[in-house]
Each structure stands twice: as structure tokens, then as C-alpha cells.
ROKOL-165833 format. One record per atom (N, C-alpha, C): x, z, y. Coordinates in pm, whole numbers, plus 50000, padded with zeros to 5 digits. Each point is the difference from the previous one (the first is absolute). Layout:
! ROKOL-165833
XZY/...
This chain:
! ROKOL-165833
500845000049880/499165000050120/500875000050125/499614992150099/500744999350126/499605011850088/500995007150053/499745011350088/500054995150144/498925001650073/499924995850140/500135012450086/501005000950085/500265012050079/499125000750124/499674988550060/499235000150124/498525000349967/499365011250030/498585001549965/499084996750117/500524996150116/499174997750117/498914989549976/500314988349938/498924990349975/498865006049918/500345009149908/498985006349918/499195010150081/500635006550096/499245008850090/498954992050076/500374988250046/499054991550072/498844996349908/500334996249876/498954996149905/499055011649968/500575011749972/499145011249960/499125004650116/500504998750123/499185003650116/498824990450015/500254987249973/498904990450004/498985002949890/500495003949882/499105003449889/499195012550034/500635009850062/499295012350038/498894997150101/500284991150095/498974996350098/498814993349932/500314990849907/498924993449926/499225010149916/500715009549942/499365010049915/499085009150081/500445004050119/499155007950089/498694992950024/500084987450038/498794992350031/499114998249877/500644997549885/499234997749878/499285012749953/500685011550004/499385012549956/498855003850093/500184998050131/498935002950095/498794991149972/500244987149978/498904990749971/499305003549870/500765004049899/499405004049873/499075011950019/500445009550083/499225012350019/498664997150068/499924989250076/498754996550068/498964994849901/500484993649893/499104994349901/499875008649874/501005008449975/500005008649882/500065014550047/498835005750029/499945013450059/500545010949908/500144997049870/500555010149911/501465003050032/500664990750070/501395002450042/500115012150093/498925002950071/500025011150095/499985013549931/499765000149868/499925012649926/501155001849901/501024991750011/501105000449904/500855012550017/500525004949887/501015010750006/501324994050046/500965008650032/501294995150046/500704991349898/499975004149873/500664992249894/499334986449982/498684999750003/499284987449986/500284990750117/500135005750120/500314991950118/501404994049988/500945007649943/501354994749978/499954987449915/499155000349895/499914988349911/499424988150076/498995002450083/499424989150080/501074993950089/500795008550065/501064995250088/501034992049921/500415005349885/501004993149919/499504986349953/498774999649950/499424987249954/499884990150114/499625004850118/499834991250115/501354994950050/501025008649997/501354995650036/500444988349911/499745001349872/500394989249908/499224987250027/498715001350027/499194988050025/500364993450133/500465008150096/500384994750131/501454994850003/500725001749889/501414996149997/500234985949946/498914992749977/500134986349950/500884991650093/500914992749942/500884991450080/501185007250061/500225012749962/501125007750053/500895004849887/501125005850036/500935005649901/499445012349930/498925005650054/499415012349946/498884997449900/499744987749968/498894996849913/500095007749868/498985008349975/499935007649875/501025011149986/500685003550110/501085009949991/499555014450027/498845001950059/499585013650039/499495007749878/500505012349984/499605008749889/499685013950053/499055006649935/499725014050034/501045009049933/500435010150073/500965009649946/499305009549905/500795007749928/499435010449917/499475011350089/499195008649943/499405010950078/501065008550067/499785003250128/500855008750081/501314993550044/500274987749959/501224993350045/499824995150144/501104998650071/499974995250138/500874987450009/499464989450061/498654998250054/499024995849891/498734997750038/498944997549903/500114986249936/500544990550075/500104986149954/501424995150027/500554992149911/501334994550023/500064985549951/500994992750050/500214986049961/501484998049975/500344995849878/501404997449964/500364985750039/500014997650130/500234986450046/501474996049990/500885009650019/501434997949985/500525009549893/501164996949944/500495008149888/500265014550043/500625001850115/500345013450046/499335003850131/499234991350056/499335002750127/498504998149983/499305010749959/498574999349978/499255003150129/498704997749997/499125003250111/498915009549952/499585009150087/498985009749962/498885001050102/498835004249953/498845001950087/499335013249962/499905009150096/499315012649981/498574998450052/499015003449917/498594998550037/499455013550044/499435000450119/499445012350055/498574997650045/499195010749999/498614999050044/499635012050085/498954998550078/499475010750083/498534997350024/499265010650032/498584998550033/499755003950145/501085001850078/499805004650137/500834992550103/501314998449975/500854993550100/501134992749929/501034996350075/501114992349945/501195009049966/499745012649970/501065009349966/499795005649860/501105003449933/499925006949872/501405005049964/500085008349899/501295004249950/500664988549925/501324998850015/500784990949917/500605007949885/501064994849941/500625006949888/501035010150050/500555007749909/501035009750033/501244992950056/500675006450094/501214993950056/501114999349896/499875007349889/501034999849896/499844988149905/498814994249996/499744987849924/500565000649858/499715010949932/500545001849865/499404990349898/498854994150031/499374990549907/500144985650048/500924997850093/500194986850060/500524989949898/499444988150001/500484988949917/501324995050058/500944996449916/501314995450046/499964985950058/501114996150062/500214986350049/499114996150116/499455009750075/499084996750109/500655000650138/500965009150018/500575002650133/498875002250100/500004992350111/498935001850100/498954989049992/499974992649890/499034989149985/498675005449945/499405009050077/498765006449960/498974998550112/498774996949962/498914998350095/498865009549965/499125002350097/498795007949979/498794991050015/499095001049904/498704993450010/498975011150013/499315000650114/499135011350033/498554995450008/499125007049926/498574997150005/499255011650062/499254997450108/499185010450064/498554997549963/499435009249922/498674998349943/498935007150083/498824994350001/498815006950048/498864995849908/498815005450026/498854996449916/499624985450015/500314994150116/499504986550029/501064989249999/501275003750018/501014989550001/501385005349964/500924990649985/501385003049965/500914992650097/500945007450059/501014993950086/501355001449931/500884990250018/501305000449937/501104996050098/501185005849981/501184996450076/501215000649908/501064993150037/501275001749931/501105002550102/501095006049956/501145002550087/501235002649914/501174998650061/501215004349932/499955015349988/500395005049885/499905014349973/500745008450104/501244996150032/500805008150091/499494999750143/499224989750036/499534998650138/498675007150026/499345004949896/498715006650021/500035014949961/501195005549982/500145014349974/500345006850131/499105008450050/500215005850132/500335014849999/500025006349879/500295014249998/500395004149858/500515012149988/500265006249870/499295013349998/499095001749906/499245012449987/500455007549875/499785013050001/500405008249886/498755004849928/499794995349877/498905004849917/500625005649872/499784993449886/500675004449879/501494997350009/500374989950074/501384997050035/499954991750128/501134998350068/499954991850123/499504985949969/498954996050069/499384986949974/499904992050129/500164986949985/499824991150113/498534999850041/499754998050128/498644997550049/499914985550043/499084992949940/499794985950032/498974998850112/500324992050099/499104997450112/500064985250032/499004992649957/500024985550016/499914995750146/499625009150088/499904996650142/501354999050070/501085004449934/501324999150063/500814988249947/499414992149911/500754989449934/500534989350095/499354998150112/500444989750094/500985005450104/500345012749990/500935006150095/500995008549922/501014993849937/500925007249911/500725011750066/500065000350132/500675011050067/499305013349974/498714999349958/499245012049969/500135004549855/500774992649920/500185004049861/500895012449994/499835008049896/500775012349988/501484997149985/500344988549943/501414996749981/500674996550133/499254993550088/500504997650135/500225013250072/499065009449983/500125013150065/501185008049944/500294998349871/501105007349939/501344993050020/499954987450044/501244992650024/500694995349874/499234996749898/500554995149874/499034990049941/500504989649935/499124990249937/499395005849873/498874994549959/499345004749879/500904998549878/500694988749989/500804997849881/501195009549995/500635002850116/501115009650002/499505014049967/498805003450051/499395013149970/499715001149851/499434989549941/499625000349859/501215000649908/501124994550045/501204999749915/500855012650015/499715008350101/500785012250019/499545010949904/500855010049978/499625010749908/498995009350066/499455009249921/498935008750048/500465008550118/501205005449993/500495008550108/500074992550132/500504987749996/500094992250123/498624996450053/499094996749909/498644996950044/499375012050070/500145011749940/499395011850057/500655003950132/501274997050018/500645002950128/499404991250110/499734987349968/499324991250097/498625005550033/499265004849898/498665005350022/500075012750085/500975008549972/500145012350079/500224996950148/500904990850028/500284996450139/498774994050067/499294991649925/498804993650054/498925010250032/499795009549908/498955010050019/500345009850111/501295003050017/500395009550104/499664994850139/499994986950016/499704994250131/498595003750047/499105002349906/498615002950037/499665014750005/500985008649984/499725014450000/499675005050139/499005008550009/499665006350126/500745013250016/499835006450113/500715012450031/499645011349906/498755000349953/499545011249918/499944996649851/500764989849958/500004996049860/501425000849944/500085001449869/501315000849935/500034991049879/501134993249980/500174991649882/500285009249882/499085000449904/500125010249898/500094994649859/499754987049980/500164994949865/500434985550002/501094997349934/500454986649962/501055002049892/499864993649886/500915002949889/501394994450024/501015007949966/501384995350003/500454995349863/499265004149898/500424997349862/499684985849959/500864994549912/499724986949940/499015001249885/499685012249961/499085002349890/498564998650050/499354989049969/498664997450051/498985010049944/500335006549889/499075009849945/499865012350088/500955001750093/499935011550090/499104997550120/499514987750014/499154996850113/498635006249978/499545007750094/498745007249986/499044995250109/498765004149991/499014996450100/500165009150122/500864996350087/500225007550122/499874990550118/500035005350116/499914991750119/501205002850087/500264991050091/501245000750076/500005010350110/498915002150067/500005008050121/499015011549984/500445012150036/499105011549988/499635005050140/498745002650021/499515004350131/498725008049982/499645007550103/498795008049995/498774991450028/498945002649926/498764992750022/499515001750143/500165012050054/499525002850135/500704991550106/501204994849969/500754992250098/499614985250002/499134995849906/499634985949989/499004996050108/499984986850029/498994994750091/498625001349936/498985000450085/498635001849953/499604989149902/500394987550028/499624988949911/500675001249865/501255005049997/500705001849873/499355011149919/499585010750066/499315010849931/498714994849934/499274991850075/498744994549948/500264990849882/501074992150008/500354991049889/500325008049874/500805010550015/500385008349885/498775006849940/499135005350085/498805006849950/499124990349921/499754988150054/499134990449932/500614995349869/501334998049996/500664995949877/499945011149896/500165012550045/499905011449909/498595001249942/499004997850084/498615000449953/499784989549892/500624988450018/499874989349901/500695003649869/501245005050008/500785003049880/499545012849928/499405009350075/499665013049942/498545003650025/499074993349933/498575002950020/499625014349962/500905007249934/499715013949966/499935009050123/500454995050117/499895008450121/498535002750034/499064992649939/498575002350022/499425009949897/500865005549916/499525008749893/500165014750038/499575008749908/500205014450015/501185005149919/500784990949945/501125004049915/501035008250077/500555010149937/501015008350063/501324992550021/500224989749918/501274992650007/499864986550070/498944998450080/499724986650055/501044995150100/500825008950055/501044995850094/501405000249938/500095002949872/501305002449936/500934987950007/499474988149978/500864988249992/500374994250136/499325004250103/500174993550130/501335003150069/500535012349995/501285002550068/501144991049952/500134998249867/501074991449951/499744985550034/498734996049999/499664986350040/500354997650147/499695009550086/500344998850142/501504998450019/500785008049927/501454999450014/500574987049946/499524995749884/500574988249936/499594987050068/498774999550052/499514987650058/500224998950150/500045011550069/500104999750146/501165008250055/500685007849915/501045008750050/499445010750091/498805004949968/499285009450087/499775013149925/500175011150071/499645013149945/498955006350089/499175008649939/498905006250073/499795014049947/499875009750089/499885014049959/498755003049922/498864995150044/498735002849933/499274986849976/500094994949880/499394987149966/498495000350021/499395011449975/498555001250014/499544995750140/500825003050101/499634996650138/499844985050022/500714992049920/499924985550014/498574995049977/499245007449919/498664995649963/498875009250051/500315012750019/498915009350030/500105006950135/501074997750075/500145006550131/498824996550089/499405010150061/498844997650086/498705003749934/500095004749874/498795004749932/499064988749965/498795000450053/498994990049968/499724991050120/499334989049972/499574990850104/498644994449965/499484991550087/498654994649977/500044984949985/499164995149910/499874985649976/498534996350010/499724989650075/498654994650014/499844988649901/499155001749900/499804989749899/498514998349973/499544987650014/498584996749979/499075008550086/500445002450124/499165007250094/499985015049984/500845005249910/500075014549980/501425004850028/500105012250051/501295005950033/500395009949890/501204997949943/500475008549891/501295007050041/500105012749969/501215007750023/500844999549874/501244994550011/500824997549882/501425005350020/500725002449889/501415004150009/500824989750076/501075004450065/500814991350085/500574987949925/500305001649871/500564988749926/499014988349996/498705003050001/498984989550002/499994992950136/500265007450106/500074994150133/501184990450008/501145004149942/501184991249997/499684987249923/499315001549887/499624988449920/499134990550081/499035005650070/499094991850080/500724992450110/501125005650048/500724994050112/501114990349960/500324999349871/501174991649963/499684990549884/498804994849998/499584990949893/500924987949990/500264993350113/500824987949998/501435003049956/500555011450046/501355003649962/500105002949850/498965006249945/499995002649856/499964986949923/499184990750045/499924987049933/501344992750006/500655000550115/501294993350013/501045006249908/500035013349994/500955006849913/499734996749853/498744999249964/499634996949862/500354985649964/499844991050096/500274985849974/501464997549964/500915007650062/501434997449977/500625009749900/499205009349947/500535010049907/500424993549869/501195003449951/500484995049873/499185005849885/499844991949895/499305004849881/500695012449943/501344999949999/500755011249944/499755012850081/500004998850132/499765011750084/498595005549979/499024991049986/498635004449976/499895007249866/500634994549898/499945006549868/500635013950005/501135001250070/500695013050008/499175010250077/499524996150118/499315009450087/498575003049954/499384990449930/498655002149951/499985004949855/501195002249943/500125004949862/499304990949900/500294987150009/499394990249911/500954996549887/499464994449893/500834995849887/500804987650039/501104997749928/500904988950033/499344986449984/498974999249916/499374987049978/498834997450096/499795009150095/498934998350098/500474990050107/499284988950014/500374989750097/498774996250082/500144999950131/498934995650088/500224985250030/499014991849971/500164985650015/499924995450145/499305007650084/499904996150140/499715012350086/499894997650130/499765010950095/498685007149972/498974992749967/498685006049977/500045010149886/500764997049896/500095009449887/500715012850043/501054998750080/500695012050050/499065008250087/499274993250089/499105006950091/498885007149925/499424993249901/498925006149923/500465012749929/501214999349942/500525011849930/500215011550098/500564997050116/500275010550099/498705006250051/499004991650029/498715005050049/499375009449898/500044996349873/499415008549896/500735013449991/501324999750020/500775012549997/499615009050116/499894994250119/499615007750118/498595005649982/499094991649953/498625004249980/499925011849904/500704998949890/500005010849899/500495013150061/501064999350081/500565012150060/499085005950107/499374991450077/499165004750111/498775007749952/499504996549884/498835007149948/500305014849974/501295003349987/500385013849972/500665006950119/500294992550107/500735005650113/499145010050078/500545011850022/499305010150078/499834995250144/498845002550055/499744996150138/499244987150014/499824992549888/499194987750003/498565003849970/499084997650091/498595003849978/499414993149877/499115006949934/499374994449880/499194987550030/499504998850123/499164988450034/500804988450059/501335001350002/500804989050055/500124988749898/499614987750035/500014988749905/501404994249984/500805006349917/501414996549986/500204985449960/499314995849893/500184986549949/499604989550102/498885002150066/499534990450101/500964999450118/500545011450038/500955000750112/501274992349968/500575002149881/501234993149960/499764984949989/498854996249946/499684985849988/499884993650138/499395007250092/499854995050139/501374998050065/500925009449976/501314999250064/500884989149941/499944997949870/501014991749934/499484987249937/498704997750001/499494987949938/499574989750103/
């Protein structure tokens, strides 16, 4: 086999194929509404099949293959002997942002270098929008969850200066080829630039042992020091992840302190105050005034924020926080929402301070349906 070192002509070809694939998948979704309900894995197959059908007359004809489960990226093409091309498929139900893979790329397919693209599908009940971009040009941040992960933002793809690699002063390929210690040093320097006066850099691994990476967050700060909008965001996300806050359980706040620290780098003296400070409030529903616990008032005021948080929540995070079995999978946003509403409803029927005549089910349906 002849080894071709210059891959630029192939970059031009694959970009043309990606553009055709975007248009074809969007057109398919207009006539085949079942595409709007596909799982992530099923959508990957649609993208892969469409890439192959759109590659007629090019060097990529029939070359696109789906990777094995959990491998990065989702699709690859062995167009050259040692210089392959990859496509990571991402989806969202709210915006053009999502988590990418771990910065350590331990499941990365070889021979790719920086020849990796993102194919992004943004789903709604009525339509599907798609975009593609070079992987390194649409990563705008590094977040810390189970391990440091890239954040993909398709809105920055046309302005590479906003990519995280531009901000760190290193190319994606040089970053990917460096060892773990060097990568983390770049991340440390990058994160320190955003530290405020009342925050401290408290977690970033120095070890090359990836097993030591824990669910921690980079910056620790007091909840009371946050802006009002950030407090509201955290409260609504907590309400979504922990529907037990509507229950009478003695341990209903137990999981929240570690979640606050790991996801936001925030500590709070009395977690109960996040949901119940202020005692009770009043809600006007169907022409009647009901006196309800403060957590219900918060729920009434942050419906859209809860929906947004639920739309972007990872299946794994939902399973962990909702104590679900590993085989529990939500096929779409509506299934996640239905499950959450039922959990809240079940808890509210037992919550002290909720009047017996308050129509819980009708109220939740009015707010979220």
C-alpha cells in the first residue's frame, strides 16, 4: 500500500462529505419523524450510513465505520495507512453545547492525530438541526466531572481564537501527545486565570495514575458568595437531580453537599436553607390560594431552569442520583421528565405542610406539560 503523507486533500473531501451529510440527515428528519426519537447510538449509525452514501465519487467511498462501544471517536475512516480520519457524534435537546470526551483520551483510536471532526445533532420534538466542525476548534472549555472533560460548543467553531487550546497556548495535537502531567499543568494554568479573589484552586491531579482521578471540582467557594443567578441555577439543578428534597426523609439532603462540591466547587453550611429558608409561601392555582412549603415555591419559580437542566443531564448522572439500575435508559426528554414528575408527586403526597386539598398531580401537570 502506498503511504500518502499529505492529508490536506482528504480534509477537503471529508469536509464536503460532512456538509452533504448535514443536509441529508436534516432532510431525512423532515420526512422520517422517527429520526427525532433516536437514541444516541442509533443516531451514530444514521450518521455513519449517510456519510458512506454521501461519499460516492470520493476517496472515502465505503470507508466510514462505527467504532466499538466507548471508543473515541464514534466513527473512523481508514483512508490512509497511518493517517486515519475520525468523527465524534454528539447530540443535545437544548443548545449547541455538550460534554466531550476525557482530556486523557484513554480509549482513543490510533493514527488520527488532529484529523477529527464533530457531527452535532440538536433535537426537538418537531425538527432536527445539524452542524459539523473540526474537533479542536469547537472545544471552548475543560470541565471536571468524573475526570477532566472537554466541553464542546458548536457556536465557537467559526472563531478558533475562542477554543480552549488557543486560550492555553498549545495546539490540540501537541496537547494530546503530551503526558498526563504536562496536560494537567496546562489545565492548572488555564483554570488559575479565572480564579476570583475569594476562591482557591483545590483540586487537579498531579499523578499519571488515572485511577486516582475523583469527582472533584477545581474551585471551592462559599454558596453565599455566589451571584443570585448562579444560586438559582444551582437550586433548580439540585431540585432536578434530587427529587427527594420534596419528601419527609431524614436523609433527603445527604447527597447534596458532595454534589455541590464536585459539580460546582461550592460549600454551604446548612443545605436545608437552599430549599426551605423563608418557611412557607403562597401559590395561586385554579383560582385558589394555597400555603405551601418553600421548596414548592422554588419549584413553581424555576420550571424552565429545571427543564433545561434535565434536557442536558447525562444518563449516567441521572442513574446515579436517582438510584436507578444500570440498564435503565431514557429514550428522550419526555421519558426523563415523566419519571422526575412521578418522583416529585410521590414525595409531595407525604411532605409535611402540603394541604390535603392541594391538587398535586394537576399542579405538576400544569407546570411541566
